[in-house]
N, C-alpha and C positions, 0 to 999 in steps of 0.2 A: 358222169360225163356232163350232165346238165349243169351241175354246180360249178364245174371248171369253166364251162363256156360262159356262164353268167359272170363269174369273177373276172375272167379275162376281158370281157366286154366292158367292165366297169373299172379298169385298171387305174384310171385317172379321176375316178369319182370318189371323193372323200366325204360326201354328204350322204345321209340316209343310213340305212341299216342293212346288215347281212346276217343270214342264219348261220348256225354253226357248221352245217354241212358245206355250205359255200366256202366258208373260211378254211376249214380243215382240209378239204380236197384241194383247194387252190394252193395252200401252203405246202402240201405234199409235193405238188408239181413244181412249185418254185424252189423248194429245197433240193429236190432230186436234180433238177436242171442246173441249179447253182453248183451243187457238188460235182456234177459231171464236168462242168466248165472249169472248175478250179483244180481238179486233180491232174490235169495235163499241163499245168504251168508251174514252173519253179520260181519265177520272178515274183517277189513279194508285192511289188507295186502293181503288177498286172492282176494278181490275186485280190488285192485290196479294191481295185476298180471294179472287178467282176463281182466281188462280194457286196459292195455298196450298191451296184446296179440291181442285183437280184434281191437284196433286202428292200430296195425301193418298190419292186414288183409286189411285195407282200404288204406294203405300207397301207394302201387304201383299203384293202380287205380287212386288215387288222383294225384300222380306224372305224370302219363300219361295224365290225363285230363288237367292238367296245361300246359303240353308240347303241347297238341293239340291246345290250344289257343295261343301258342307262348310264354308262361310264363315259368320262371325257376321253377324247382321242389324244389329248395332250400327253397321256402316259406313253403311247406308242411313239409319238414324235420325239419325246425326250429319250426314249430307249433307242430309237433310230439314230439320233444325233450322237449319243454315246457310242453306239456301234460303229458309226463312221469315224469317230475320233480314235477308237481302238484300232480300227483297220489302218488308218493313216499313220498313227504312232508306231504300230508294229512294222509297217512297210518301210518307214523312214528310220527305223532304229538301226544304228550302226552295229550295236551289239548283236542283235538278232541276225542281221545280214552276215556278220563275221561267223556266227555259229552255223548258219545255213551253208556258208562257203566251206567251213571246216567239215561239216557232215557230208558235203557233196563229193569229197575225195574218195569215198568208198569205205575207208577204214576209219573208225572213230578214234581220234587222238584225245583220250580223256584228259590228259594234262593241259592241252590247248583249250579245251572247252572249259575246264575249271578256271584257267587263267582269264578267259573272256568273262565268265560270270563274276569272278573276283574283281576285275577292273571296272565292271559296269553294274555293280550291285544296285546303285541308286536308280539307274535306268530300268532295271528289271523290277525293282520295287514299285516304281511309278506305274509301269505298264500293268503290273499285277493289281495295284490299287484301282486303277481305272477299269480294268477288266472285271474286277470283283463287283464294283458298283454297277457296271453294265449288266452283269449277270443277275444281280438282284432285281434291277428294273425289268429285265427280260422275264424272269420268273413271275413277277407281279403281273405283267401283261399276259403271260400264258394262262395264269390262274383266272384272270378276269375274262379271258376268251372262252374259258370252260363254262362260265355262268350261263344260265338259261336266259332267253329273251325276256324283256319286260312285256307282260301281257298288255295288249292294247297299244295305242299310240303313246309315244313319249316326246320329249322336246326335239328328237332327231327325225321324227316322222312316224308313219304307220308301221305296225308290226308286220314283217313278212311271214311270220309264223302263225300268229293268232289273228284270224280274219274276223273283223267285226261284222255282224249281221244287221 
């Protein structure tokens, strides 16, 4: 609970360092709340806005976590930008909107879905490519967030874990 309080009080603080406990507990809260907000909406644009907003809530904690292990926060900024691009492209995709409309009828018309995929193969390929690159960046950021703190001070400040005597 203390880690979540600390992270929420520093939601706009992109400087300094954060311990793993602060980061992981805060991300759990952000992801659960974000998931709960998006499951009740079927509109792709509303989901995109909600997703971008809750991704932003984890941005500062992730930046501080990377800085704690001596890494640049630029990694998470690039990952966030790519995530926003994927959300916007997905929400504005006519092909995906057609598929969602087709799926909302209750019964799946496989022929109609095959036709949509056939007619929009380039769009699906582009979305898949951007999504793949975004996923690679996300995995890199997650792995870096698993790393232990840099003992002692680093260029981002004093260690919240290793107290200097």
